[in-house]
C-alpha positions in Angstrom: 102.9 109.5 81.1 106.8 111.4 81.0 109.5 109.6 82.9 111.2 112.1 84.9 113.8 111.4 87.4 114.2 112.2 91.2 117.5 114.4 92.6 118.1 113.9 96.5 118.7 117.3 98.2 116.0 119.2 96.5 113.3 121.9 97.4 110.6 120.3 97.7 109.0 119.6 101.6 110.4 115.5 100.5 113.7 117.0 100.2 113.9 116.1 95.7 113.3 117.7 93.2 111.5 116.4 90.2 112.3 117.1 87.0 111.3 115.8 83.4 114.1 113.6 81.8 113.5 115.2 78.0 114.9 118.6 79.7 117.4 117.4 81.4 118.8 116.0 78.6 118.1 119.3 76.5 120.0 121.2 79.4 122.8 118.8 78.3 123.4 119.6 75.1 122.8 123.7 75.8 125.7 123.6 78.5 128.2 122.3 75.8 127.7 126.2 74.3 127.6 127.9 77.8 130.4 126.4 79.6 134.2 125.5 78.8 134.7 122.7 76.7 137.2 121.7 80.2 135.1 122.4 82.8 131.3 120.9 81.1 132.3 116.9 80.5 131.4 116.1 84.6 128.2 117.7 84.3 127.0 117.6 80.2 127.8 113.4 81.1 126.2 113.5 84.1 122.6 115.4 82.2 122.7 113.8 79.0 122.4 110.5 80.3 119.8 111.0 82.6 117.0 108.1 82.9 119.3 105.3 81.5 120.3 104.3 84.9 120.6 105.5 88.7 123.7 108.0 89.5 124.6 107.7 93.1 126.9 110.9 93.4 130.0 111.7 95.9 129.6 114.7 98.3 133.1 116.4 96.8 131.7 115.3 92.8 128.6 117.2 94.5 130.3 120.0 94.8 132.2 120.3 92.2 128.7 120.8 89.9 127.8 122.5 92.6 129.6 125.3 90.8 129.4 124.4 87.4 125.2 124.2 87.5 125.6 128.3 89.0 127.8 129.2 86.7 126.2 128.0 83.7 122.6 129.1 85.1 124.2 132.3 85.4 124.7 132.5 81.6 123.1 135.2 79.9 123.6 132.9 77.0 121.5 129.9 78.8 117.8 130.4 78.4 115.9 131.4 81.1 113.5 128.5 81.5 117.1 126.0 81.5 119.1 128.1 84.1 116.1 127.4 86.7 116.3 123.8 86.0 120.8 125.0 86.5 119.9 127.3 89.4 117.5 124.2 91.4 120.0 121.4 90.4 123.2 123.7 91.5 121.2 124.5 94.8 120.5 120.3 95.5 123.8 119.4 94.3 125.7 122.1 97.2 122.7 120.9 99.8 124.4 117.0 99.6 127.7 119.0 98.9 128.0 119.7 103.0 125.6 116.7 103.5 126.6 112.7 104.6 124.6 111.6 102.2 125.3 110.8 98.6 124.0 113.0 95.7 121.2 110.5 94.0 119.3 110.7 90.5 116.4 107.5 90.5 114.0 107.2 88.0 110.8 107.5 88.3 107.4 107.7 85.5 105.1 110.6 86.2 102.7 112.9 84.2 
């Protein structure tokens, strides 16, 4: 059994994405080498603390994170699996930015 993060405004039928904590933390580590040092801290902090607490992210902050995630997903320096996660999160963040509801990340035990 592994721990997953349930991200709101996602792509499944319920409007959620379920992502393994381990993969999110790995993505945070890789983004330090992909995004400029002045840009990555809000995103890498969120990813590297995935699974330690629930997060509620405002629409304004989600808009910033959407830009960073999409920029990272488009980078040739990010592996395809990590780019795919960044793209999924970027879409969810963009959806949250245009929604009246905040972007939420909650922990869930999954298989």
